Biotite code that builds the C-alpha atoms (Angstrom):
import biotite.structure as struc

atoms = struc.array([
    struc.Atom([15.637, -51.903, 164.987], chain_id="A", res_id=1, res_name="MET", atom_name="CA", element="C"),
    struc.Atom([12.426, -52.284, 166.917], chain_id="A", res_id=2, res_name="GLU", atom_name="CA", element="C"),
    struc.Atom([12.065, -55.254, 169.254], chain_id="A", res_id=3, res_name="LYS", atom_name="CA", element="C"),
    struc.Atom([9.702, -58.025, 168.204], chain_id="A", res_id=4, res_name="ARG", atom_name="CA", element="C"),
    struc.Atom([7.918, -60.484, 170.421], chain_id="A", res_id=5, res_name="LEU", atom_name="CA", element="C"),
    struc.Atom([6.796, -63.504, 168.459], chain_id="A", res_id=6, res_name="GLU", atom_name="CA", element="C"),
    struc.Atom([4.607, -66.182, 169.968], chain_id="A", res_id=7, res_name="ALA", atom_name="CA", element="C"),
    struc.Atom([3.113, -69.380, 168.642], chain_id="A", res_id=8, res_name="GLY", atom_name="CA", element="C"),
    struc.Atom([-0.518, -70.308, 169.029], chain_id="A", res_id=9, res_name="TRP", atom_name="CA", element="C"),
    struc.Atom([0.160, -72.521, 172.047], chain_id="A", res_id=10, res_name="LEU", atom_name="CA", element="C"),
    struc.Atom([1.715, -69.628, 173.971], chain_id="A", res_id=11, res_name="GLN", atom_name="CA", element="C"),
    struc.Atom([-1.119, -67.291, 172.995], chain_id="A", res_id=12, res_name="ARG", atom_name="CA", element="C"),
    struc.Atom([-3.712, -69.829, 174.134], chain_id="A", res_id=13, res_name="ILE", atom_name="CA", element="C"),
    struc.Atom([-1.823, -70.387, 177.401], chain_id="A", res_id=14, res_name="ALA", atom_name="CA", element="C"),
    struc.Atom([-1.860, -66.657, 178.196], chain_id="A", res_id=15, res_name="TRP", atom_name="CA", element="C"),
    struc.Atom([-5.568, -66.523, 177.353], chain_id="A", res_id=16, res_name="SER", atom_name="CA", element="C"),
    struc.Atom([-6.228, -69.546, 179.561], chain_id="A", res_id=17, res_name="ALA", atom_name="CA", element="C"),
    struc.Atom([-4.506, -67.760, 182.456], chain_id="A", res_id=18, res_name="LEU", atom_name="CA", element="C"),
    struc.Atom([-6.963, -64.900, 182.054], chain_id="A", res_id=19, res_name="VAL", atom_name="CA", element="C"),
    struc.Atom([-10.015, -67.193, 182.110], chain_id="A", res_id=20, res_name="TRP", atom_name="CA", element="C"),
    struc.Atom([-8.845, -69.689, 184.761], chain_id="A", res_id=21, res_name="VAL", atom_name="CA", element="C"),
    struc.Atom([-8.186, -66.894, 187.258], chain_id="A", res_id=22, res_name="THR", atom_name="CA", element="C"),
    struc.Atom([-11.554, -65.287, 186.364], chain_id="A", res_id=23, res_name="LEU", atom_name="CA", element="C"),
    struc.Atom([-9.787, -62.087, 185.400], chain_id="A", res_id=24, res_name="GLY", atom_name="CA", element="C"),
    struc.Atom([-7.798, -61.606, 188.598], chain_id="A", res_id=25, res_name="LEU", atom_name="CA", element="C"),
    struc.Atom([-4.509, -62.012, 186.717], chain_id="A", res_id=26, res_name="LEU", atom_name="CA", element="C"),
    struc.Atom([-5.573, -60.351, 183.480], chain_id="A", res_id=27, res_name="VAL", atom_name="CA", element="C"),
    struc.Atom([-2.718, -57.853, 183.821], chain_id="A", res_id=28, res_name="TRP", atom_name="CA", element="C"),
    struc.Atom([0.090, -60.492, 183.954], chain_id="A", res_id=29, res_name="VAL", atom_name="CA", element="C"),
    struc.Atom([0.391, -61.257, 180.203], chain_id="A", res_id=30, res_name="PRO", atom_name="CA", element="C"),
    struc.Atom([0.420, -57.555, 179.409], chain_id="A", res_id=31, res_name="PHE", atom_name="CA", element="C"),
    struc.Atom([3.178, -56.953, 181.986], chain_id="A", res_id=32, res_name="LEU", atom_name="CA", element="C"),
    struc.Atom([5.197, -59.758, 180.366], chain_id="A", res_id=33, res_name="TYR", atom_name="CA", element="C"),
    struc.Atom([4.823, -58.179, 176.921], chain_id="A", res_id=34, res_name="VAL", atom_name="CA", element="C"),
    struc.Atom([5.624, -54.687, 178.214], chain_id="A", res_id=35, res_name="ALA", atom_name="CA", element="C"),
    struc.Atom([8.812, -55.837, 179.929], chain_id="A", res_id=36, res_name="ILE", atom_name="CA", element="C"),
    struc.Atom([9.999, -57.950, 176.998], chain_id="A", res_id=37, res_name="ARG", atom_name="CA", element="C"),
    struc.Atom([9.204, -55.503, 174.182], chain_id="A", res_id=38, res_name="ARG", atom_name="CA", element="C"),
    struc.Atom([9.113, -52.167, 175.992], chain_id="A", res_id=39, res_name="GLY", atom_name="CA", element="C"),
    struc.Atom([6.810, -50.217, 173.673], chain_id="A", res_id=40, res_name="ARG", atom_name="CA", element="C"),
    struc.Atom([4.724, -47.397, 175.075], chain_id="A", res_id=41, res_name="GLY", atom_name="CA", element="C"),
    struc.Atom([1.543, -49.007, 173.799], chain_id="A", res_id=42, res_name="SER", atom_name="CA", element="C"),
    struc.Atom([2.387, -52.205, 175.686], chain_id="A", res_id=43, res_name="ASP", atom_name="CA", element="C"),
    struc.Atom([2.878, -50.266, 178.920], chain_id="A", res_id=44, res_name="TRP", atom_name="CA", element="C"),
    struc.Atom([-0.418, -48.489, 178.235], chain_id="A", res_id=45, res_name="GLY", atom_name="CA", element="C"),
    struc.Atom([-2.258, -51.804, 177.826], chain_id="A", res_id=46, res_name="ALA", atom_name="CA", element="C"),
    struc.Atom([-0.711, -53.089, 181.054], chain_id="A", res_id=47, res_name="PHE", atom_name="CA", element="C"),
    struc.Atom([-1.655, -49.905, 182.924], chain_id="A", res_id=48, res_name="ALA", atom_name="CA", element="C"),
    struc.Atom([-5.222, -50.070, 181.597], chain_id="A", res_id=49, res_name="ALA", atom_name="CA", element="C"),
    struc.Atom([-5.747, -53.667, 182.717], chain_id="A", res_id=50, res_name="PHE", atom_name="CA", element="C"),
    struc.Atom([-4.055, -53.064, 186.089], chain_id="A", res_id=51, res_name="ALA", atom_name="CA", element="C"),
    struc.Atom([-6.332, -50.058, 186.650], chain_id="A", res_id=52, res_name="PHE", atom_name="CA", element="C"),
    struc.Atom([-9.329, -52.148, 185.552], chain_id="A", res_id=53, res_name="TYR", atom_name="CA", element="C"),
    struc.Atom([-8.392, -54.809, 188.102], chain_id="A", res_id=54, res_name="GLU", atom_name="CA", element="C"),
    struc.Atom([-8.203, -52.286, 190.938], chain_id="A", res_id=55, res_name="CYS", atom_name="CA", element="C"),
    struc.Atom([-11.513, -50.666, 190.008], chain_id="A", res_id=56, res_name="VAL", atom_name="CA", element="C"),
    struc.Atom([-13.460, -53.906, 189.573], chain_id="A", res_id=57, res_name="THR", atom_name="CA", element="C"),
    struc.Atom([-12.055, -55.389, 192.779], chain_id="A", res_id=58, res_name="PHE", atom_name="CA", element="C"),
    struc.Atom([-13.277, -52.481, 194.876], chain_id="A", res_id=59, res_name="PHE", atom_name="CA", element="C"),
    struc.Atom([-16.491, -52.236, 192.838], chain_id="A", res_id=60, res_name="TRP", atom_name="CA", element="C"),
    struc.Atom([-17.196, -55.875, 193.690], chain_id="A", res_id=61, res_name="GLY", atom_name="CA", element="C"),
    struc.Atom([-16.511, -55.264, 197.377], chain_id="A", res_id=62, res_name="LEU", atom_name="CA", element="C"),
    struc.Atom([-18.737, -52.188, 197.444], chain_id="A", res_id=63, res_name="ALA", atom_name="CA", element="C"),
    struc.Atom([-21.690, -53.810, 195.673], chain_id="A", res_id=64, res_name="THR", atom_name="CA", element="C"),
    struc.Atom([-21.623, -57.217, 197.349], chain_id="A", res_id=65, res_name="SER", atom_name="CA", element="C"),
    struc.Atom([-24.836, -58.055, 199.141], chain_id="A", res_id=66, res_name="ARG", atom_name="CA", element="C"),
    struc.Atom([-25.591, -60.352, 202.029], chain_id="A", res_id=67, res_name="SER", atom_name="CA", element="C"),
    struc.Atom([-28.087, -62.374, 199.966], chain_id="A", res_id=68, res_name="ASP", atom_name="CA", element="C"),
    struc.Atom([-25.313, -63.560, 197.595], chain_id="A", res_id=69, res_name="GLY", atom_name="CA", element="C"),
    struc.Atom([-26.457, -61.581, 194.575], chain_id="A", res_id=70, res_name="ASN", atom_name="CA", element="C"),
    struc.Atom([-23.953, -59.178, 193.142], chain_id="A", res_id=71, res_name="GLY", atom_name="CA", element="C"),
    struc.Atom([-24.181, -56.310, 190.714], chain_id="A", res_id=72, res_name="ASP", atom_name="CA", element="C"),
    struc.Atom([-25.216, -57.603, 187.257], chain_id="A", res_id=73, res_name="PRO", atom_name="CA", element="C"),
    struc.Atom([-23.524, -54.660, 185.562], chain_id="A", res_id=74, res_name="VAL", atom_name="CA", element="C"),
    struc.Atom([-20.226, -55.700, 187.155], chain_id="A", res_id=75, res_name="LEU", atom_name="CA", element="C"),
    struc.Atom([-20.670, -59.203, 185.759], chain_id="A", res_id=76, res_name="GLY", atom_name="CA", element="C"),
    struc.Atom([-21.228, -57.861, 182.251], chain_id="A", res_id=77, res_name="ILE", atom_name="CA", element="C"),
    struc.Atom([-18.184, -55.580, 182.544], chain_id="A", res_id=78, res_name="VAL", atom_name="CA", element="C"),
    struc.Atom([-16.008, -58.484, 183.702], chain_id="A", res_id=79, res_name="VAL", atom_name="CA", element="C"),
    struc.Atom([-17.151, -60.760, 180.868], chain_id="A", res_id=80, res_name="LEU", atom_name="CA", element="C"),
    struc.Atom([-16.618, -58.075, 178.241], chain_id="A", res_id=81, res_name="LEU", atom_name="CA", element="C"),
    struc.Atom([-13.150, -57.267, 179.561], chain_id="A", res_id=82, res_name="SER", atom_name="CA", element="C"),
    struc.Atom([-12.203, -60.963, 179.582], chain_id="A", res_id=83, res_name="LEU", atom_name="CA", element="C"),
    struc.Atom([-13.346, -61.283, 175.977], chain_id="A", res_id=84, res_name="LEU", atom_name="CA", element="C"),
    struc.Atom([-11.408, -58.143, 175.024], chain_id="A", res_id=85, res_name="LEU", atom_name="CA", element="C"),
    struc.Atom([-8.238, -59.365, 176.748], chain_id="A", res_id=86, res_name="ALA", atom_name="CA", element="C"),
    struc.Atom([-8.547, -62.763, 175.070], chain_id="A", res_id=87, res_name="THR", atom_name="CA", element="C"),
    struc.Atom([-8.993, -61.201, 171.637], chain_id="A", res_id=88, res_name="ALA", atom_name="CA", element="C"),
    struc.Atom([-5.999, -58.931, 172.229], chain_id="A", res_id=89, res_name="MET", atom_name="CA", element="C"),
    struc.Atom([-3.796, -61.807, 173.395], chain_id="A", res_id=90, res_name="LEU", atom_name="CA", element="C"),
    struc.Atom([-4.775, -64.083, 170.529], chain_id="A", res_id=91, res_name="LEU", atom_name="CA", element="C"),
    struc.Atom([-4.673, -61.623, 167.645], chain_id="A", res_id=92, res_name="PHE", atom_name="CA", element="C"),
    struc.Atom([-3.164, -58.232, 168.483], chain_id="A", res_id=93, res_name="ALA", atom_name="CA", element="C"),
    struc.Atom([-0.454, -58.230, 171.147], chain_id="A", res_id=94, res_name="VAL", atom_name="CA", element="C"),
    struc.Atom([2.143, -60.656, 169.806], chain_id="A", res_id=95, res_name="PHE", atom_name="CA", element="C"),
    struc.Atom([3.943, -60.188, 166.507], chain_id="A", res_id=96, res_name="ASP", atom_name="CA", element="C"),
    struc.Atom([3.424, -62.719, 163.749], chain_id="A", res_id=97, res_name="ARG", atom_name="CA", element="C"),
    struc.Atom([6.291, -65.046, 162.995], chain_id="A", res_id=98, res_name="ARG", atom_name="CA", element="C"),
    struc.Atom([8.345, -64.161, 159.969], chain_id="A", res_id=99, res_name="ARG", atom_name="CA", element="C"),
    struc.Atom([9.052, -66.830, 157.389], chain_id="A", res_id=100, res_name="PRO", atom_name="CA", element="C"),
    struc.Atom([12.509, -68.358, 157.675], chain_id="A", res_id=101, res_name="ALA", atom_name="CA", element="C"),
    struc.Atom([15.212, -66.739, 155.579], chain_id="A", res_id=102, res_name="GLN", atom_name="CA", element="C"),
    struc.Atom([16.844, -68.736, 152.805], chain_id="A", res_id=103, res_name="ASP", atom_name="CA", element="C"),
    struc.Atom([19.855, -70.588, 154.105], chain_id="A", res_id=104, res_name="VAL", atom_name="CA", element="C"),
    struc.Atom([21.497, -70.686, 150.677], chain_id="A", res_id=105, res_name="HIS", atom_name="CA", element="C"),
    struc.Atom([24.086, -67.952, 150.166], chain_id="A", res_id=106, res_name="PRO", atom_name="CA", element="C"),
    struc.Atom([23.894, -65.664, 147.189], chain_id="A", res_id=107, res_name="ALA", atom_name="CA", element="C"),
    struc.Atom([25.956, -66.820, 144.181], chain_id="A", res_id=108, res_name="PRO", atom_name="CA", element="C"),
    struc.Atom([29.437, -65.381, 143.965], chain_id="A", res_id=109, res_name="ALA", atom_name="CA", element="C"),
    struc.Atom([30.050, -62.607, 141.465], chain_id="A", res_id=110, res_name="GLN", atom_name="CA", element="C"),
    struc.Atom([32.029, -63.568, 138.407], chain_id="A", res_id=111, res_name="GLY", atom_name="CA", element="C"),
    struc.Atom([34.760, -61.446, 136.875], chain_id="A", res_id=112, res_name="PRO", atom_name="CA", element="C"),
    struc.Atom([33.737, -57.989, 135.743], chain_id="A", res_id=113, res_name="ALA", atom_name="CA", element="C"),
    struc.Atom([33.123, -57.388, 132.046], chain_id="A", res_id=114, res_name="TYR", atom_name="CA", element="C"),
    struc.Atom([35.145, -54.897, 130.138], chain_id="A", res_id=115, res_name="GLY", atom_name="CA", element="C"),
    struc.Atom([38.751, -54.083, 129.482], chain_id="A", res_id=116, res_name="TYR", atom_name="CA", element="C"),
    struc.Atom([40.767, -55.638, 132.352], chain_id="A", res_id=117, res_name="PRO", atom_name="CA", element="C"),
    struc.Atom([43.924, -53.515, 131.923], chain_id="A", res_id=118, res_name="TYR", atom_name="CA", element="C"),
    struc.Atom([42.314, -50.118, 132.401], chain_id="A", res_id=119, res_name="GLY", atom_name="CA", element="C"),
    struc.Atom([41.845, -50.346, 136.157], chain_id="A", res_id=120, res_name="ARG", atom_name="CA", element="C"),
])
């Protein structure tokens, strides 16, 4: 059976808040958590993509920083779009939906079989 990773809305919002509060510096952490807990290839791919994104944008920001305090506007747009994408993924796509609770009532017991009882 495939592993499931269910999360309530509070946990999803908390992971999304981590992404926004750190301004994207820890965007890879929720995806690492999901990849370790569930272990699917797609989860490891999402983690690798966001870790690679973090490395690229960090050095991109260092390379394009200017002494007058203005940065690269394209970098700002890329960061905002990636934060929105990560938030949408964390809220709606990464975690599995909770299944409804199973009935706690046992199935009724089977009665005696119909037919001729002495022919068994």
